[in-house]
Residue frames relative to the residue before (quaternion, step in Angstrom):
aa qw qx qy qz dx dy dz
X 1.0000 0.0000 0.0000 0.0000 0.00 0.00 0.00
X 0.2793 -0.7571 0.5720 0.1472 3.55 -0.82 1.05
X 0.2307 -0.7801 0.5698 0.1164 3.52 -0.83 1.03
X 0.0345 -0.7819 0.6223 -0.0147 3.56 -0.85 1.01
X 0.5218 -0.5506 0.5039 0.4130 3.52 -1.30 0.03
X 0.6553 -0.5128 0.3672 0.4158 3.57 -1.20 0.40
X 0.6455 0.5355 -0.3290 0.4340 3.57 0.93 -0.84
X 0.6937 0.4616 -0.2819 0.4756 3.59 0.89 -0.91
X 0.6236 0.5436 -0.3378 0.4488 3.58 1.07 -0.71
X 0.6728 0.4835 -0.2925 0.4775 3.56 0.97 -0.86
X 0.6599 0.4989 -0.3037 0.4726 3.58 1.08 -0.68
X 0.6601 0.5457 -0.3006 0.4197 3.56 1.08 -0.80
X 0.8269 -0.0231 0.0618 0.5585 3.60 0.83 -0.94
X 0.0036 0.8472 -0.5313 0.0064 3.63 0.62 1.05
X 0.6560 0.5255 -0.3167 0.4395 3.58 0.98 -0.82
X 0.6702 0.5045 -0.2962 0.4567 3.55 0.94 -0.93
X 0.6675 0.4973 -0.2983 0.4671 3.58 1.00 -0.80
X 0.6416 0.5468 -0.3244 0.4290 3.57 1.13 -0.63
X 0.5394 0.6726 -0.3943 0.3181 3.59 1.12 -0.64
X 0.7087 0.4445 -0.3088 0.4526 3.68 0.66 -0.92
X 0.6523 0.5098 -0.3253 0.4569 3.59 1.05 -0.67
X 0.6199 0.5213 -0.3345 0.4817 3.59 1.11 -0.67
X 0.6415 0.5163 -0.3197 0.4688 3.59 0.99 -0.83
X 0.6443 0.5122 -0.3188 0.4700 3.58 0.98 -0.83
X 0.6369 0.5312 -0.3226 0.4561 3.57 1.00 -0.84
X 0.6606 0.5021 -0.3086 0.4650 3.59 0.94 -0.85
X 0.6463 0.5254 -0.3185 0.4526 3.59 0.98 -0.84
X 0.7791 0.3553 -0.1631 0.4901 3.55 0.94 -0.98
X 0.3627 0.7691 -0.4761 0.2242 3.61 1.21 0.04
X 0.6665 0.4755 -0.3319 0.4685 3.67 0.81 -0.80
X 0.6237 0.5375 -0.3318 0.4604 3.60 1.07 -0.76
X 0.6679 0.5022 -0.2956 0.4629 3.58 0.94 -0.88
X 0.6342 0.5282 -0.3302 0.4580 3.58 1.00 -0.78
X 0.6579 0.4936 -0.3011 0.4825 3.59 0.96 -0.86
X 0.6400 0.5384 -0.3216 0.4440 3.57 1.01 -0.82
X 0.6589 0.4925 -0.2992 0.4835 3.58 0.92 -0.90
X 0.6116 0.5553 -0.3387 0.4504 3.57 1.09 -0.72
X 0.6398 0.5084 -0.3194 0.4798 3.59 1.04 -0.76
X 0.6288 0.5264 -0.3397 0.4606 3.59 0.96 -0.79
X 0.6895 0.5096 -0.2760 0.4345 3.55 0.97 -0.91
X 0.7822 0.3776 -0.1703 0.4654 3.55 0.90 -0.98
X 0.7389 0.3556 -0.2114 0.5318 3.62 1.13 -0.52
X 0.3533 -0.7740 0.4893 0.1915 3.58 -0.40 1.24
X 0.5421 0.6193 -0.4015 0.4018 3.60 1.21 -0.36
X 0.7965 0.2691 -0.1121 0.5297 3.56 1.14 -0.64
X 0.2941 0.7742 -0.5114 0.2293 3.59 1.16 0.48
X 0.5642 0.5930 -0.3894 0.4223 3.59 1.22 -0.37
X 0.4714 0.6968 -0.4286 0.3296 3.59 1.26 -0.25
X 0.5860 0.5848 -0.3688 0.4225 3.58 1.12 -0.59
X 0.7028 0.4879 -0.2624 0.4464 3.58 1.07 -0.76
X 0.5620 0.6556 -0.3892 0.3210 3.59 1.08 -0.66
X 0.6943 0.4397 -0.3080 0.4793 3.68 0.73 -0.87
X 0.6056 0.5581 -0.3521 0.4448 3.59 1.10 -0.67
X 0.6609 0.4977 -0.3006 0.4745 3.58 0.95 -0.90
X 0.6394 0.5172 -0.3248 0.4671 3.59 0.94 -0.85
X 0.6576 0.5156 -0.3022 0.4587 3.56 0.96 -0.89
X 0.6499 0.5177 -0.3122 0.4606 3.56 1.00 -0.83
X 0.6462 0.5136 -0.3211 0.4642 3.59 0.97 -0.83
X 0.6422 0.5057 -0.3204 0.4788 3.59 1.03 -0.75
X 0.6422 0.5331 -0.3205 0.4479 3.57 0.97 -0.87
X 0.6369 0.5279 -0.3296 0.4549 3.60 1.03 -0.75
X 0.7149 0.4308 -0.2425 0.4945 3.59 1.16 -0.62
X 0.3428 0.8144 -0.4441 0.1487 3.58 1.29 -0.13
X 0.6767 0.4881 -0.3100 0.4558 3.63 0.89 -0.84
X 0.6498 0.5050 -0.3136 0.4737 3.57 0.99 -0.82
X 0.6786 0.4995 -0.2927 0.4519 3.58 0.94 -0.89
X 0.6407 0.5483 -0.3334 0.4215 3.59 0.96 -0.81
X 0.7055 0.4664 -0.2621 0.4647 3.57 1.10 -0.66
X 0.5127 0.6644 -0.4161 0.3502 3.60 1.25 -0.17
X 0.4304 -0.6548 0.5431 0.3018 3.59 -1.09 0.66
X 0.0716 -0.8046 0.5893 0.0119 3.57 -0.90 0.93
X 0.1246 0.7786 -0.6093 0.0838 3.52 -1.26 0.44
X 0.6535 -0.5280 0.3698 0.3968 3.55 -1.20 0.41
X 0.0206 -0.7755 0.6309 -0.0128 3.55 -0.96 0.93
X 0.3318 -0.8024 0.4664 0.1687 3.56 -0.33 1.28
X 0.4977 0.6357 -0.4419 0.3912 3.60 1.20 -0.12
X 0.5788 0.5981 -0.3648 0.4174 3.55 1.18 -0.50
X 0.5711 0.6057 -0.3822 0.4011 3.58 1.16 -0.55
X 0.5770 0.5864 -0.3835 0.4197 3.60 1.10 -0.60
X 0.6772 0.4731 -0.2867 0.4852 3.59 1.01 -0.81
X 0.6106 0.5379 -0.3511 0.4632 3.58 1.08 -0.69
X 0.6714 0.4892 -0.2915 0.4743 3.57 0.92 -0.92
X 0.6274 0.5231 -0.3333 0.4708 3.59 1.03 -0.76
X 0.6606 0.5102 -0.3029 0.4601 3.58 0.92 -0.89
X 0.6706 0.4895 -0.2980 0.4710 3.57 0.96 -0.86
X 0.6236 0.5252 -0.3388 0.4695 3.60 1.07 -0.72
X 0.6362 0.5129 -0.3175 0.4810 3.58 1.01 -0.82
X 0.6329 0.5504 -0.3180 0.4421 3.56 1.01 -0.86
X 0.6864 0.4830 -0.2788 0.4668 3.57 0.87 -1.00
X 0.6901 0.4808 -0.2848 0.4598 3.58 0.83 -0.98
X 0.6686 0.4995 -0.3024 0.4605 3.59 0.95 -0.85
X 0.6259 0.5201 -0.3377 0.4731 3.58 1.05 -0.69
X 0.6635 0.5175 -0.3022 0.4480 3.54 0.98 -0.86
X 0.7700 0.3417 -0.1774 0.5088 3.56 1.08 -0.75
X 0.3863 -0.7410 0.4604 0.2995 3.58 1.34 0.10
X 0.3670 0.7131 -0.4977 0.3303 3.58 0.98 0.92
X 0.2650 -0.8454 0.4448 0.1310 3.53 0.05 1.36
X 0.6163 0.5578 -0.3645 0.4198 3.60 0.98 -0.72
X 0.6791 0.4748 -0.2828 0.4831 3.59 0.85 -0.99
X 0.6215 0.5552 -0.3344 0.4400 3.56 1.01 -0.82
X 0.7090 0.4577 -0.2620 0.4682 3.57 0.88 -0.96
X 0.6375 0.5103 -0.3297 0.4738 3.59 1.03 -0.73
X 0.5875 0.5848 -0.3682 0.4211 3.59 1.10 -0.64
X 0.5739 0.5791 -0.3723 0.4435 3.59 1.14 -0.58
X 0.6855 0.4789 -0.2821 0.4703 3.59 0.91 -0.92
X 0.6381 0.5203 -0.3215 0.4678 3.59 1.02 -0.82
X 0.6634 0.5006 -0.2989 0.4689 3.58 0.94 -0.88
X 0.6383 0.5196 -0.3234 0.4669 3.58 0.97 -0.83
X 0.6300 0.5296 -0.3227 0.4673 3.58 0.96 -0.89
X 0.6979 0.4867 -0.2724 0.4493 3.57 0.82 -1.03
X 0.6480 0.5302 -0.3167 0.4458 3.57 0.99 -0.82
X 0.6608 0.4845 -0.3010 0.4878 3.58 0.95 -0.85
X 0.6216 0.5415 -0.3213 0.4660 3.57 1.03 -0.87
X 0.6897 0.4921 -0.2780 0.4527 3.58 0.84 -0.98
X 0.7446 0.4384 -0.2350 0.4451 3.60 0.80 -0.97
X 0.8273 0.2652 -0.0984 0.4853 3.56 0.98 -0.83
X 0.5559 -0.6754 0.3594 0.3252 3.60 1.20 -0.15
X 0.7382 -0.4784 0.2985 0.3702 3.47 -1.43 0.27
X 0.6401 0.5471 -0.3504 0.4102 3.61 0.93 -0.80
X 0.6749 0.4805 -0.3029 0.4710 3.57 0.92 -0.84
X 0.6804 0.4840 -0.3067 0.4570 3.59 0.83 -0.93
X 0.6125 0.5534 -0.3421 0.4489 3.58 1.17 -0.58
X 0.6827 0.4790 -0.2791 0.4760 3.57 1.18 -0.54
X 0.7966 0.3044 -0.1444 0.5019 3.59 1.06 -0.64
X 0.3044 0.7851 -0.5015 0.1988 3.60 1.21 0.27
X 0.6559 0.5212 -0.3363 0.4302 3.60 0.94 -0.81
X 0.6426 0.5374 -0.3309 0.4345 3.59 0.92 -0.85
X 0.6615 0.4629 -0.3027 0.5065 3.59 1.12 -0.64
X 0.6379 0.5282 -0.3216 0.4590 3.59 0.95 -0.88
X 0.6202 0.5794 -0.3397 0.4053 3.59 0.98 -0.85
X 0.5796 0.6044 -0.3695 0.4028 3.59 1.15 -0.55
X 0.5001 0.6566 -0.4238 0.3731 3.61 1.22 -0.37
X 0.6707 0.5311 -0.3024 0.4202 3.58 1.04 -0.76
X 0.5895 0.5427 -0.3895 0.4541 3.59 1.23 0.02
X 0.6195 0.5470 -0.3284 0.4573 3.59 1.32 -0.20
X 0.4022 -0.7083 0.5217 0.2539 3.64 -0.66 1.03
X 0.4430 -0.6684 0.5185 0.2969 3.57 -0.99 0.80
X 0.6375 -0.5237 0.3756 0.4222 3.63 -1.13 0.45
X 0.5355 -0.6607 0.4247 0.3104 3.57 -0.92 0.93
X 0.5832 0.5751 -0.3841 0.4261 3.58 1.10 -0.56
X 0.6590 0.4735 -0.2978 0.5029 3.60 1.09 -0.71
X 0.6314 0.5559 -0.3296 0.4285 3.57 0.96 -0.91
X 0.7379 0.4144 -0.2390 0.4761 3.58 0.77 -1.05
X 0.6006 0.5571 -0.3634 0.4438 3.60 1.15 -0.56
X 0.7159 0.4308 -0.2497 0.4894 3.59 1.10 -0.70
X 0.5680 0.6485 -0.3794 0.3360 3.59 1.13 -0.60
X 0.7173 0.4605 -0.2817 0.4406 3.61 0.68 -1.04
X 0.6341 0.5040 -0.3542 0.4673 3.67 0.91 -0.70
X 0.6582 0.4950 -0.3172 0.4702 3.59 1.03 -0.70
X 0.5872 0.5438 -0.3661 0.4749 3.59 1.13 -0.58
X 0.6728 0.4955 -0.2873 0.4683 3.57 0.91 -0.97
X 0.6458 0.5298 -0.3250 0.4436 3.58 0.95 -0.87
X 0.6732 0.4977 -0.2943 0.4609 3.59 0.89 -0.97
X 0.6890 0.4738 -0.2875 0.4670 3.58 0.92 -0.89
X 0.6479 0.5245 -0.3262 0.4457 3.62 1.00 -0.77
X 0.6797 0.4761 -0.2926 0.4752 3.58 0.87 -0.91
X 0.6481 0.5247 -0.3174 0.4516 3.57 0.96 -0.88
X 0.6583 0.5024 -0.3077 0.4686 3.58 0.93 -0.91
X 0.6389 0.5337 -0.3245 0.4491 3.57 1.00 -0.78
X 0.6653 0.4895 -0.3001 0.4772 3.59 0.96 -0.86
X 0.6587 0.5148 -0.3121 0.4513 3.57 0.93 -0.90
X 0.6571 0.4885 -0.3090 0.4839 3.59 1.00 -0.76
X 0.6313 0.5501 -0.3306 0.4354 3.57 1.08 -0.74
X 0.7225 0.3920 -0.2483 0.5124 3.59 1.11 -0.58
X 0.6310 -0.6220 0.2951 0.3576 3.54 1.30 0.42
X 0.4333 0.7135 -0.4629 0.2981 3.61 1.12 0.46
X 0.3108 -0.8073 0.4646 0.1893 3.60 1.24 -0.22
X 0.2537 0.7761 -0.5359 0.2148 3.58 0.71 1.07
X 0.2622 -0.7265 0.6100 0.1771 3.55 -1.32 0.35
X 0.1905 -0.7882 0.5772 0.0963 3.57 -0.90 0.94
X 0.0238 -0.7564 0.6536 0.0099 3.55 -1.03 0.89
X 0.8057 -0.1213 0.0388 0.5785 3.55 -0.16 1.29
X 0.7791 -0.2704 0.2272 0.5180 3.56 -0.67 -1.12
X 0.5807 0.5510 -0.3810 0.4627 3.60 1.23 0.43
X 0.1736 -0.7780 0.5999 0.0690 3.55 -0.86 1.05
X 0.1955 -0.7889 0.5763 0.0853 3.57 -0.66 1.16
X 0.0798 -0.7678 0.6357 0.0034 3.53 -0.58 1.24
X 0.6730 -0.4951 0.3390 0.4324 3.60 -1.14 0.41
X 0.8524 0.0646 -0.0930 0.5104 3.53 -0.56 1.25
X 0.7839 0.2259 -0.1338 0.5627 3.60 1.22 0.07
X 0.1740 -0.7618 0.6151 0.1053 3.56 -1.17 0.70
X 0.1444 -0.7955 0.5869 0.0433 3.55 -0.84 1.05
X 0.1911 -0.7861 0.5804 0.0930 3.57 -0.69 1.10
X 0.2797 -0.7065 0.6244 0.1810 3.54 -0.95 0.94
X 0.1548 -0.8467 0.5064 0.0528 3.54 0.14 1.34
X 0.7410 -0.4023 0.3020 0.4450 3.54 -1.35 0.12
X 0.6704 0.5073 -0.2967 0.4529 3.57 0.96 -0.89
X 0.7014 0.4407 -0.2540 0.4993 3.58 1.24 -0.48
X 0.4160 0.7384 -0.4533 0.2761 3.58 1.24 0.11
X 0.4966 -0.6551 0.4299 0.3735 3.57 1.13 -0.59
X 0.4778 0.6827 -0.4429 0.3310 3.60 1.23 -0.18
X 0.6313 0.5358 -0.3440 0.4427 3.58 0.97 -0.77
X 0.6895 0.4615 -0.2852 0.4798 3.58 0.91 -0.87
X 0.5833 0.5740 -0.3769 0.4338 3.61 1.09 -0.60
X 0.6489 0.5349 -0.3196 0.4366 3.57 0.92 -0.93
X 0.7077 0.4469 -0.2576 0.4827 3.55 0.87 -0.96
X 0.6831 0.5037 -0.2924 0.4407 3.58 0.93 -0.90
X 0.5696 0.5715 -0.3904 0.4434 3.61 1.13 -0.48
X 0.6587 0.4918 -0.3001 0.4840 3.56 0.98 -0.85
X 0.6793 0.4826 -0.2870 0.4724 3.57 0.91 -0.92
X 0.6379 0.5341 -0.3197 0.4534 3.56 1.05 -0.78
X 0.6397 0.5169 -0.3186 0.4712 3.57 1.00 -0.83
X 0.6680 0.4991 -0.2951 0.4664 3.57 0.94 -0.91
X 0.6697 0.4991 -0.2988 0.4617 3.58 0.91 -0.93
X 0.6532 0.5116 -0.3152 0.4608 3.59 0.95 -0.85
X 0.6769 0.5080 -0.2946 0.4438 3.58 0.91 -0.91
X 0.7508 0.4244 -0.2176 0.4569 3.58 0.92 -0.88
X 0.7594 0.3912 -0.2157 0.4730 3.63 1.14 -0.42
X 0.7259 0.4038 -0.2428 0.5011 3.62 1.15 -0.44
X 0.4006 -0.7339 0.5033 0.2182 3.57 -1.02 0.83
X 0.7517 0.3814 -0.2018 0.4987 3.57 0.94 -0.90
X 0.5642 -0.6268 0.4191 0.3364 3.56 -1.03 0.83
X 0.6262 0.5443 -0.3454 0.4385 3.60 0.98 -0.79
X 0.6577 0.5009 -0.3059 0.4721 3.58 0.99 -0.83
X 0.6166 0.5402 -0.3387 0.4618 3.57 1.02 -0.79
X 0.6831 0.5000 -0.2839 0.4503 3.57 0.89 -1.00
X 0.6601 0.5072 -0.3114 0.4583 3.59 0.91 -0.91
X 0.6675 0.4977 -0.3059 0.4617 3.58 0.91 -0.91
X 0.6431 0.5165 -0.3234 0.4637 3.58 1.00 -0.79
X 0.6893 0.4802 -0.2852 0.4614 3.60 0.86 -0.94
X 0.6208 0.5523 -0.3405 0.4400 3.57 1.14 -0.58
X 0.4791 0.6898 -0.4273 0.3347 3.58 1.26 -0.27
X 0.6453 0.5426 -0.3298 0.4248 3.61 0.98 -0.81
X 0.7060 0.4105 -0.2942 0.4964 3.66 0.70 -0.88
X 0.5997 0.5532 -0.3647 0.4487 3.59 1.08 -0.62
X 0.6508 0.5101 -0.3142 0.4664 3.59 0.96 -0.85
X 0.6421 0.5165 -0.3213 0.4665 3.59 1.00 -0.81
X 0.6592 0.5051 -0.3058 0.4657 3.59 0.91 -0.93
X 0.6601 0.5155 -0.3081 0.4512 3.59 0.92 -0.93
X 0.6623 0.4968 -0.3110 0.4667 3.57 1.01 -0.76
X 0.6151 0.5295 -0.3421 0.4736 3.60 1.06 -0.71
X 0.6260 0.5276 -0.3349 0.4664 3.59 1.00 -0.79
X 0.6415 0.5272 -0.3197 0.4564 3.57 0.99 -0.84
X 0.6826 0.4790 -0.2915 0.4686 3.61 0.84 -0.99
X 0.6457 0.5274 -0.3179 0.4516 3.58 0.99 -0.85
X 0.6825 0.4789 -0.2922 0.4685 3.59 0.83 -0.97
X 0.6287 0.5298 -0.3323 0.4622 3.59 1.02 -0.80
X 0.6591 0.5043 -0.3021 0.4691 3.58 0.95 -0.92
X 0.6614 0.5193 -0.3018 0.4492 3.55 0.92 -0.91
X 0.6810 0.4749 -0.2827 0.4804 3.58 0.95 -0.90
X 0.6281 0.5378 -0.3376 0.4499 3.59 1.04 -0.74
X 0.6946 0.4674 -0.2656 0.4780 3.57 1.08 -0.75
X 0.7914 0.3632 -0.1704 0.4613 3.58 0.84 -0.98
X 0.7795 0.3076 -0.1584 0.5221 3.61 1.10 -0.61
X 0.7264 -0.3445 0.2871 0.5207 3.58 0.34 -1.27
X 0.4600 -0.6791 0.4937 0.2890 3.56 -1.10 0.66
X 0.4103 0.7121 -0.4682 0.3247 3.59 1.27 0.15
X 0.5526 0.6217 -0.3964 0.3886 3.60 1.22 -0.39
X 0.6556 0.4967 -0.3134 0.4746 3.59 1.22 -0.35
X 0.6675 0.4609 -0.2902 0.5078 3.58 1.29 0.00
X 0.5887 -0.5761 0.4310 0.3685 3.53 -1.28 0.38
X 0.6040 -0.1645 -0.7758 -0.0791 1.58 -2.16 1.30
X 0.4498 0.7207 -0.4428 0.2867 3.60 1.26 -0.16
X 0.6053 0.5728 -0.3592 0.4201 3.59 1.07 -0.71
X 0.6737 0.4796 -0.2926 0.4801 3.59 0.97 -0.86
X 0.6231 0.5321 -0.3371 0.4637 3.56 1.06 -0.75
X 0.6380 0.5113 -0.3213 0.4778 3.57 1.02 -0.79
X 0.6031 0.5725 -0.3482 0.4327 3.56 1.12 -0.68
X 0.6304 0.5383 -0.3328 0.4495 3.58 1.07 -0.68
X 0.5548 0.6195 -0.3939 0.3914 3.58 1.18 -0.48
X 0.5335 0.6176 -0.4067 0.4105 3.60 1.19 -0.48
X 0.7019 0.4640 -0.2691 0.4686 3.57 0.89 -0.95
X 0.6068 0.5468 -0.3560 0.4538 3.59 1.05 -0.69
X 0.6821 0.4734 -0.2812 0.4812 3.58 0.83 -1.01
X 0.6598 0.5195 -0.3105 0.4454 3.59 0.94 -0.90
X 0.6505 0.5134 -0.3213 0.4583 3.60 0.95 -0.83
X 0.6373 0.5213 -0.3271 0.4639 3.57 1.00 -0.81
X 0.6806 0.4859 -0.2879 0.4667 3.59 0.91 -0.93
X 0.6391 0.5166 -0.3291 0.4652 3.59 1.00 -0.79
X 0.6333 0.5284 -0.3264 0.4617 3.57 1.01 -0.81
X 0.6688 0.5016 -0.3031 0.4575 3.58 0.92 -0.90
X 0.6507 0.4962 -0.3137 0.4815 3.58 0.95 -0.88
X 0.6422 0.5369 -0.3156 0.4468 3.57 0.99 -0.83
X 0.6556 0.5056 -0.3125 0.4657 3.58 0.99 -0.82
X 0.6291 0.5221 -0.3319 0.4706 3.57 1.02 -0.76
X 0.6722 0.5041 -0.2959 0.4544 3.58 0.90 -0.91
X 0.6171 0.5425 -0.3470 0.4522 3.58 1.07 -0.67
X 0.6640 0.4880 -0.3024 0.4792 3.56 1.07 -0.72
X 0.6592 0.5059 -0.3038 0.4661 3.57 1.05 -0.79
X 0.7839 0.2542 -0.1153 0.5545 3.59 0.91 -1.00
X 0.0513 0.8238 -0.5584 0.0833 3.58 0.42 1.22
């Protein structure tokens, strides 16, 4: 096996190297079209348009380092290609879109691993992994988690409001304030922000932490951070609806309040990140 740098390998046989990727693109073209359609029609996953762009940008920033890497065929990558193709066949047979779309990422990982070797895949694993966040989670999981999160947000909010003497009553996901009832609807459950914040949390952890353990902890902390940020949003909305005006529950103020989830989450992620930097020096 002749070992070349990535730059020389791409210069030596660009057409030949492009063939397997073109074939993969043709195989997955219907899957990609459906995926883009979901991004376009479902606001929960509109961030999917940005995920490949971010991955591409991260790769572009590493371009000089990657071009100098020695590359060569590594047959261990074929195991991932075969796994991806098996997922593709089984998911097509069962019309299971999540597995079908994830198989694209597994196959891409395996193909790069096979053609260019372990050193390159070790440098760009995150950029490939990050593509997972462009895939909508199965709706059965989404809806199964939505109602418990609605209840959690309403229960905690009602508890805080009662603790400060507002005397509210909670019935399920509805909070009854004096003269007003506030419903923690599906859109206010926090699931939408969790999806986006998971991607942002992964990116923030990868770009700001040096140690893998710190990256993992910061990424995993994204879920409780998203829940806390959403509770803050529901609490502030309830407080303003009671003390100022119920217009905060209507557009455009409702959407503006929704952005507060990301503000609070970014602040909490930054604080957790700073703590981890001190712990993992």
